C-alpha positions as CSV (number, residue, x, y, z in Angstrom):
1,M,0.0,0.0,0.0
2,H,3.0,2.4,0.5
3,V,3.5,3.1,-3.2
4,Y,-0.2,4.0,-3.6
5,S,0.2,6.5,-0.7
6,V,3.2,8.1,-2.5
7,I,1.3,8.3,-5.8
8,Q,-1.7,9.9,-4.1
9,G,0.5,12.3,-2.2
10,F,2.2,13.3,-5.4
11,L,-1.1,14.0,-7.0
12,Q,-2.3,16.1,-4.1
13,K,0.9,18.1,-4.0
14,A,0.7,18.7,-7.7
15,I,-2.8,20.0,-7.3
16,T,-1.8,22.2,-4.4
17,V,1.0,23.9,-6.4
18,E,-1.3,24.2,-9.4
19,M,0.7,21.9,-11.7
20,I,-2.5,20.0,-12.6
21,H,-6.2,20.8,-12.3
22,P,-8.2,18.6,-9.9
23,D,-10.1,17.3,-13.0
24,D,-6.9,15.8,-14.3
25,E,-6.2,13.8,-11.2
26,I,-7.6,10.4,-12.5
27,Y,-6.0,10.8,-15.9
28,V,-2.5,11.6,-14.5
29,R,-2.8,8.8,-11.9
30,N,-3.6,6.3,-14.6
31,Q,-0.5,7.4,-16.6
32,M,1.6,7.0,-13.5
33,M,0.3,3.5,-13.0
34,A,1.2,2.6,-16.5
35,L,4.8,3.8,-15.9
36,L,4.9,1.8,-12.6
37,A,3.5,-1.3,-14.3
38,F,0.3,-1.9,-12.3
39,D,-3.2,-1.8,-13.5
40,S,-5.4,-1.1,-10.4
41,F,-5.6,1.3,-7.6
42,P,-7.3,1.0,-4.2
43,D,-10.5,2.9,-3.5
44,V,-9.2,4.4,-0.3
45,V,-5.6,5.6,0.1
46,T,-4.0,7.8,2.7
47,S,-1.7,10.3,0.9
48,Q,1.7,11.4,2.0
49,T,1.1,15.2,1.6
50,D,3.8,16.2,4.1
51,Q,6.6,15.5,1.6
52,E,7.9,17.6,-1.3
53,I,7.9,16.5,-4.9
54,P,11.6,15.5,-5.0
55,E,11.2,13.2,-2.0
56,L,8.1,11.6,-3.4
57,L,9.9,11.2,-6.7
58,D,12.8,9.4,-5.0
59,Q,10.4,6.9,-3.4
60,L,8.8,6.1,-6.8
61,V,12.2,5.7,-8.4
62,D,13.2,3.3,-5.5
63,Y,10.0,1.3,-6.1
64,A,10.9,1.1,-9.9
65,I,14.3,-0.2,-9.0
66,E,13.0,-2.7,-6.5
67,K,10.5,-4.1,-9.0
68,G,13.1,-4.3,-11.7
69,L,11.5,-1.7,-13.9
70,I,14.7,0.3,-14.2
71,E,18.4,-0.4,-13.4
72,D,20.1,1.2,-10.4
73,Y,22.4,3.9,-11.9
74,L,22.2,7.7,-12.2
75,D,21.0,8.2,-15.7
76,A,18.3,5.4,-15.5
77,K,16.9,7.0,-12.4
78,E,17.0,10.5,-13.9
79,I,15.3,9.3,-17.1
80,F,12.5,7.6,-15.1
81,S,11.9,10.5,-12.7
82,S,11.8,12.9,-15.6
83,Q,9.2,10.8,-17.4
84,L,7.1,10.7,-14.2
85,I,7.1,14.4,-13.6
86,N,6.4,15.1,-17.3
87,L,2.9,13.7,-16.7
88,F,2.2,16.7,-14.6
89,I,3.5,19.4,-17.0
90,P,1.5,20.9,-19.9
91,S,2.8,20.8,-23.5
92,P,5.3,23.5,-24.6
93,S,2.5,25.3,-26.6
94,Y,0.3,25.5,-23.6
95,V,3.1,26.7,-21.3
96,N,3.9,29.4,-23.8
97,K,0.3,30.4,-24.1
98,Q,0.1,30.8,-20.3
99,F,3.4,32.6,-20.2
100,Y,2.3,35.2,-22.7
101,Q,-1.1,35.7,-21.3
102,L,0.6,36.7,-18.0
103,Y,3.2,38.7,-19.9
104,K,0.4,41.0,-21.2
105,Q,-0.4,41.8,-17.5
106,N,3.2,42.2,-16.4
107,P,6.6,40.7,-17.5
108,E,7.4,39.8,-13.9
109,R,4.2,37.7,-13.6
110,S,5.2,35.7,-16.6
111,T,8.7,34.9,-15.4
112,T,7.4,34.1,-11.9
113,F,5.0,31.6,-13.4
114,F,7.7,29.9,-15.5
115,Y,10.2,29.9,-12.7
116,Q,7.7,28.2,-10.3
117,L,6.7,25.7,-13.0
118,S,10.4,24.9,-13.6
119,T,10.9,24.5,-9.9
120,N,7.8,22.4,-9.2
121,S,8.6,20.1,-12.1
122,N,12.0,19.4,-10.6
123,Y,13.7,20.7,-13.7
124,I,15.4,23.3,-11.4
125,K,17.1,21.1,-8.9
126,K,16.3,23.2,-5.8
127,R,17.0,20.4,-3.4
128,D,20.5,19.8,-4.9
129,V,21.2,23.5,-5.2
130,A,20.5,23.8,-1.4
131,K,23.6,21.7,-0.8
132,N,25.8,24.5,-2.2
133,I,27.9,26.5,0.3
134,N,27.1,30.2,-0.2
135,Y,28.3,33.3,1.5
136,T,29.5,36.8,0.8
137,V,32.8,38.6,1.4
138,E,33.2,42.4,1.7
139,T,36.0,43.9,-0.4
140,T,37.0,47.3,-1.7
141,Y,34.9,46.6,-4.8
142,G,31.8,45.7,-2.8
143,E,30.4,42.4,-1.6
144,L,31.5,39.4,-3.6
145,D,29.4,36.2,-3.7
146,I,31.2,32.9,-3.0
147,T,29.6,29.5,-4.0
148,I,31.2,26.1,-3.5
149,N,29.2,24.1,-6.0
150,L,28.0,20.8,-4.5
151,S,24.7,20.5,-6.5
152,K,25.5,18.2,-9.4
153,P,25.1,14.6,-8.4
154,E,28.2,12.4,-8.5
155,K,28.3,9.5,-11.0
156,D,28.6,6.0,-9.6
157,P,31.2,3.5,-11.0
158,K,28.5,1.7,-13.0
159,Q,27.4,4.9,-14.7
160,I,31.0,5.8,-15.5
161,A,31.7,2.4,-16.9
162,M,28.6,2.5,-19.1
163,E,29.5,6.0,-20.4
164,R,33.0,4.7,-21.3
165,E,31.6,1.8,-23.3
166,I,29.3,4.0,-25.4
167,K,31.3,7.1,-25.9
168,F,32.6,6.1,-29.3
169,N,29.0,5.3,-30.6
170,S,27.2,8.2,-29.0
171,S,24.3,9.8,-30.9
172,N,24.6,13.4,-32.1
173,Y,21.0,14.1,-31.2
174,P,20.5,16.6,-29.7
175,K,23.7,18.2,-31.0
176,C,24.5,19.7,-27.6
177,L,23.1,20.2,-24.1
178,L,21.5,23.5,-25.1
179,C,19.7,22.7,-28.4
180,V,16.0,23.1,-28.5
181,E,15.7,19.4,-29.3
182,N,16.4,18.8,-25.6
183,E,12.8,19.9,-24.9
184,G,11.0,16.7,-23.9
185,Y,14.0,14.4,-24.8
186,A,13.9,11.3,-22.7
187,G,17.7,11.2,-22.2
188,R,20.3,8.4,-22.5
189,I,23.5,7.3,-20.9
190,G,25.7,10.4,-20.9
191,H,23.0,12.8,-21.9
192,P,20.6,14.2,-19.3
193,A,16.9,13.4,-19.1
194,R,14.8,16.3,-20.4
195,S,11.2,14.9,-20.5
196,N,10.2,17.6,-18.0
197,H,11.9,20.4,-19.8
198,R,10.0,23.3,-21.3
199,M,11.2,26.4,-23.1
200,I,9.7,29.8,-23.9
201,R,9.8,31.0,-27.5
202,L,11.3,34.4,-28.0
203,E,12.3,36.6,-30.9
204,L,15.6,38.5,-30.5
205,K,16.8,40.5,-33.4
206,E,14.2,38.9,-35.7
207,E,15.6,35.4,-34.9
208,P,14.0,32.5,-33.0
209,W,15.5,32.2,-29.5
210,F,14.5,30.2,-26.5
211,F,14.3,31.0,-22.8
212,Q,14.8,28.5,-20.1
213,Y,16.1,28.3,-16.5
214,S,19.3,26.7,-15.5
215,P,18.8,23.3,-13.7
216,Y,21.5,24.3,-11.2
217,V,20.7,27.9,-10.5
218,Y,23.6,29.9,-9.2
219,Y,21.5,33.0,-8.3
220,N,17.9,34.1,-8.3
221,E,16.0,33.1,-11.5
222,H,19.2,32.2,-13.3
223,C,18.1,31.8,-16.9
224,I,19.6,30.7,-20.2
225,L,18.8,32.1,-23.6
226,L,19.7,30.0,-26.5
227,S,19.7,30.4,-30.3
228,G,17.4,28.2,-32.3
229,E,20.3,27.5,-34.6
230,H,23.1,25.3,-33.4
231,R,26.0,27.7,-34.1
232,D,29.2,28.8,-32.4
233,M,29.4,31.5,-29.8
234,K,30.3,34.8,-31.5
235,I,30.4,38.3,-29.9
236,N,29.4,40.8,-32.6
237,R,26.9,43.6,-33.2
238,G,24.1,41.0,-33.2
239,T,25.0,40.0,-29.6
240,F,24.5,43.5,-28.3
241,A,21.2,43.9,-30.2
242,R,19.9,40.6,-28.8
243,L,20.9,41.4,-25.2
244,L,19.2,44.8,-25.4
245,D,16.1,43.2,-27.0
246,F,15.9,40.8,-24.1
247,V,16.1,43.5,-21.4
248,D,13.5,45.4,-23.3
249,L,11.2,42.5,-23.0
250,F,12.1,41.7,-19.4
251,P,13.4,44.9,-17.8
252,H,13.6,43.2,-14.3
253,Y,16.3,40.9,-15.7
254,F,19.9,41.4,-16.8
255,A,21.4,39.5,-19.7
256,G,25.0,38.8,-20.6
257,S,27.2,36.6,-22.7
258,N,30.4,34.6,-22.1
259,A,33.3,35.6,-24.3
260,D,33.7,33.7,-27.5
261,L,37.3,32.6,-27.2
262,P,39.0,29.7,-25.3
263,I,40.4,30.5,-21.8
264,V,38.3,33.6,-21.4
265,G,35.1,32.0,-22.7
266,G,32.5,29.8,-21.1
267,S,32.3,26.0,-20.9
268,I,30.0,25.7,-24.0
269,L,31.3,27.6,-27.1
270,N,29.6,25.5,-29.7
271,H,26.1,26.9,-29.2
272,D,25.3,30.6,-29.2
273,H,23.7,31.4,-25.8
274,Y,23.4,34.0,-23.0
275,Q,22.6,34.0,-19.3
276,G,20.4,36.3,-17.3
277,G,18.3,36.5,-14.3
278,N,16.7,38.6,-11.6
279,Y,19.8,39.4,-9.6
280,E,22.1,42.3,-9.0
281,F,25.7,41.4,-8.9
282,A,28.4,43.4,-7.2
283,M,29.7,44.6,-10.6
284,A,26.3,46.2,-11.4
285,R,26.6,48.2,-8.2
286,A,30.2,49.3,-8.9
287,K,30.8,53.0,-9.3
288,D,32.1,54.9,-12.3
289,D,35.8,55.5,-12.2
290,Y,37.0,57.5,-15.2
291,V,34.3,59.3,-17.2
292,F,35.0,60.0,-20.9
293,T,33.3,60.8,-24.2
294,I,33.2,58.6,-27.3
295,N,33.7,61.0,-30.1
296,S,31.4,59.3,-32.6
297,Y,28.6,58.9,-29.9
298,P,28.7,62.0,-27.7
299,S,25.2,61.5,-26.3
300,I,26.2,58.2,-24.7
301,Q,27.6,58.3,-21.2
302,A,30.8,56.3,-21.0
303,A,33.0,55.4,-18.1
304,T,35.5,52.9,-16.8
305,V,34.3,51.1,-13.7
306,K,35.9,50.6,-10.3
307,W,36.2,46.9,-10.6
308,P,39.1,44.4,-10.6
309,M,38.4,43.5,-14.2
310,S,38.5,46.1,-17.0
311,V,35.0,47.3,-17.7
312,I,33.7,50.1,-19.9
313,R,30.1,51.1,-19.0
314,L,27.8,52.7,-21.5
315,R,24.4,54.4,-20.6
316,G,21.8,55.8,-22.8
317,T,18.1,55.8,-23.9
318,D,18.7,55.2,-27.7
319,K,19.0,51.4,-28.1
320,T,20.4,51.6,-31.7
321,E,23.0,54.1,-30.7
322,L,24.1,51.9,-27.8
323,I,24.4,48.8,-30.1
324,D,26.4,50.9,-32.6
325,A,28.7,52.2,-29.8
326,S,29.2,48.7,-28.3
327,D,30.1,47.3,-31.7
328,Y,32.5,50.2,-32.4
329,I,34.3,49.6,-29.1
330,L,34.5,45.8,-29.8
331,E,36.1,46.4,-33.2
332,K,38.6,48.9,-31.7
333,W,39.4,46.5,-28.9
334,K,39.8,43.4,-31.2
335,N,42.6,45.2,-33.0
336,H,44.2,47.0,-30.0
337,T,47.8,46.2,-28.9
338,D,49.6,47.8,-26.0
339,R,52.8,46.1,-25.3
340,E,53.5,48.2,-22.2
341,V,50.8,46.2,-20.4
342,E,51.3,42.9,-22.3
343,I,48.2,43.3,-24.5
344,E,48.7,41.8,-28.0
345,A,45.7,41.7,-30.3
346,Y,47.1,38.9,-32.6
347,T,49.7,36.2,-32.7
348,D,50.1,35.7,-36.5
349,E,46.4,35.2,-37.6
350,T,45.1,34.2,-34.1
351,S,42.9,36.8,-32.5
352,H,43.3,37.3,-28.7
353,N,41.0,40.2,-27.8
354,T,37.2,39.9,-27.2
355,I,34.5,41.2,-24.8
356,T,32.2,39.8,-22.2
357,P,29.1,42.0,-22.5
358,I,26.3,42.5,-20.0
359,A,23.0,44.5,-20.5
360,R,20.5,45.7,-18.0
361,M,17.9,48.5,-17.4
362,K,18.7,51.0,-14.7
363,N,16.7,54.1,-13.9
364,R,14.9,53.8,-17.2
365,N,18.2,53.9,-19.1
366,Y,19.9,51.1,-20.9
367,E,23.2,50.1,-19.3
368,V,25.8,48.0,-21.1
369,D,29.0,46.7,-19.5
370,L,31.8,45.7,-21.9
371,V,34.4,43.7,-20.0
372,L,37.6,43.6,-22.0
373,R,39.2,40.2,-22.3
374,N,42.5,38.8,-23.8
375,N,43.3,35.1,-24.0
376,R,47.0,35.2,-24.8
377,T,49.3,32.7,-23.0
378,S,53.0,32.9,-22.2
379,E,55.8,30.7,-20.9
380,E,55.3,32.2,-17.4
381,H,51.5,31.9,-17.6
382,P,50.7,28.9,-19.8
383,S,47.0,28.9,-18.6
384,G,46.6,32.5,-19.7
385,I,48.3,35.8,-19.0
386,F,44.9,37.3,-18.0
387,H,43.6,34.2,-16.3
388,P,43.9,33.2,-12.6
389,H,47.6,32.7,-11.9
390,L,49.3,29.7,-10.4
391,D,49.1,31.1,-6.8
392,V,45.3,30.9,-6.8
393,H,44.9,27.7,-8.7
394,H,44.5,25.7,-5.4
395,I,41.2,27.7,-5.0
396,K,40.2,28.7,-8.5
397,K,41.9,27.6,-11.8
398,E,38.9,27.4,-14.0
399,N,37.9,30.0,-16.6
400,I,36.6,33.4,-15.4
401,G,33.3,33.3,-17.2
402,L,30.3,35.6,-17.2
403,I,29.1,34.8,-13.7
404,E,32.6,35.2,-12.1
405,V,33.2,38.4,-14.1
406,M,30.2,39.9,-12.4
407,G,31.4,38.9,-8.9
408,L,30.1,35.4,-8.1
409,A,32.8,32.7,-7.6
410,V,31.7,29.3,-8.6
411,L,34.3,27.1,-6.8
412,P,34.8,23.4,-7.2
413,P,33.3,20.8,-4.8
414,R,36.7,19.5,-3.7
415,L,37.0,22.6,-1.6
416,K,34.4,21.5,0.9
417,T,36.7,18.8,2.4
418,E,40.0,20.5,1.5
419,L,39.1,23.7,3.3
420,E,38.2,21.7,6.4
421,D,41.8,20.4,6.4
422,V,43.1,24.0,6.0
423,K,41.1,24.9,9.2
424,K,42.5,22.0,11.1
425,F,46.1,22.9,10.0
426,I,45.6,26.5,11.3
427,L,44.3,25.1,14.6
428,G,47.2,22.6,14.9
429,E,44.9,19.6,14.6
430,P,45.6,16.4,12.7
431,Q,44.6,16.6,9.0
432,N,45.3,15.4,5.5
433,L,46.1,18.8,3.9
434,E,46.6,18.8,0.1
435,A,50.1,19.9,-0.8
436,T,48.7,22.6,-3.1
437,H,47.1,24.4,-0.1
438,L,50.2,24.1,2.2
439,P,51.9,27.4,1.4
440,W,48.6,29.3,1.8
441,A,47.7,27.4,5.0
442,E,51.2,28.2,6.5
443,E,50.7,31.9,5.7
444,L,47.3,31.9,7.4
445,K,48.6,30.1,10.4
446,K,51.5,32.6,10.7
447,Q,49.1,35.6,10.1
448,Y,46.4,34.6,12.6
449,G,48.4,32.3,14.9
450,T,47.1,31.9,18.5
451,K,44.2,34.3,17.8
452,T,42.4,31.6,15.8
453,T,39.9,29.5,17.7
454,I,37.3,26.9,16.7
455,D,34.8,29.8,16.8
456,T,36.7,32.1,14.5
457,V,38.5,29.8,12.0
458,D,35.5,29.3,9.7
459,E,35.1,33.0,9.1
460,I,38.9,33.5,8.7
461,V,39.0,30.8,5.9
462,R,35.9,32.2,4.2
463,Q,37.3,35.7,4.1
464,E,40.7,34.4,2.8
465,V,38.9,32.4,0.1
466,G,37.2,35.6,-0.9
467,K,40.6,37.3,-1.2
468,K,41.8,34.5,-3.4
469,F,38.8,34.9,-5.7
470,L,39.4,38.7,-5.8
471,K,43.0,38.0,-6.8
472,A,41.7,35.7,-9.6
473,L,39.6,38.6,-10.9
474,E,42.5,40.9,-10.7
475,D,44.6,38.4,-12.7
476,A,41.9,38.3,-15.4
477,G,41.8,42.1,-15.7
478,V,43.6,43.3,-18.8
479,Y,44.3,46.7,-17.3
480,K,45.5,46.3,-13.7
481,R,44.3,48.6,-11.0
482,D,47.8,50.1,-10.5
483,E,49.0,53.4,-12.0
484,A,50.5,51.8,-15.2
485,G,47.4,49.8,-15.8
486,Q,45.0,52.7,-15.4
487,V,47.1,55.0,-17.6
488,A,47.0,52.3,-20.3
489,F,43.2,52.0,-19.8
490,R,42.7,55.7,-20.3
491,R,45.0,55.5,-23.4
492,F,42.6,53.0,-24.9
493,A,39.6,55.2,-23.9
494,S,41.2,58.2,-25.7
495,I,41.1,56.5,-29.1
496,L,37.4,55.8,-28.9
């Protein structure tokens, strides 16, 4: 009788959060029964309504494993749970119809509806995201966000072995994790289940684009915008036009793009996409530093920004003019060389300069941040001259992408245990400290010494991790915040 209680609890919870109408209860229950391979249901069932949907899903997945309906490995469980939850979600056309009916009332109502649907349907892995370690660190540039990412489930040995066996025969459908063909896709070994996935249809710069939320949200309403065409990331005039089109449609959201070159770009460069959300990062709050005029666009307010990375901020009310000015700066930057500060635009035919752009509405003005990037490497810095340097790799050695650029550190899960050993080292307790952390841990022990207690060590390490992230951002800045760097930055501004 237990499985019947879980099913009934699931149905009641879905009705409560308005995923299904009460009139659909019998229909959906019958569909669940078909997936769970039984053909009758008791007349009286006590429902488990005190549990949330993810917990109820887990119990039904366990039942399916116990009865031999699915195998016990990660992707099989994800595929089955995605198929179950899909029974409670309307079709893409109906979701889009609801979304745009609400949009006519207020853009925020439409995104709230879609975010709640994506959460209730377990597409957004709220329970997993809650495992992340999150805190803030105050710096001279404002409050930086720190996240140790613990949300993505670890693969078991059986899953890893199966992926190894099929990797040479893998399907190319969908072409990547972002393509619209993921909507409703059942999934397979090595490709996530997406039966419960829905996307909102948009038009950006007269092109079909799609709007979804990130399954592992790093900040409030963390969304992804993706091109209907599977094409490489490219920062160009069209990028600025589409970002501003989006914030026109959803003025309560920002939108930005990763850069389009290796080292300074994001993790997916083979599908044109942006990220956005209803969140204000520290960079958005950063103050103007050096105000200047762009000769060809005198009506636009331009300034460098007080931020560890090199940002030009543009403000204005004329969208077309802002697009033109942004494209003008991009072309100037792509061809700019300043050897006094190690900036080289090209090595032979290889281009090194690009931009990480971000758009938002602020005080009824458009605001565009253009973060200048360069991906050149050297013998001293083989990972990148303007990339986190070796002295911070024990904390952050991955690319500084869009989210980090704006002031949110996404740090690897290894740090959860490794930082515990750092704390024990500082306190003089037995530990298994990784060698990569030893010089840093010794510095901290020397700096804080006997002042450190079990009550203070957590905050000390948190603050020091924040300083390491800040150093990673400073490393990634093409114009350093010293006198030589700022003189060079103004030199570039003077040619605009």
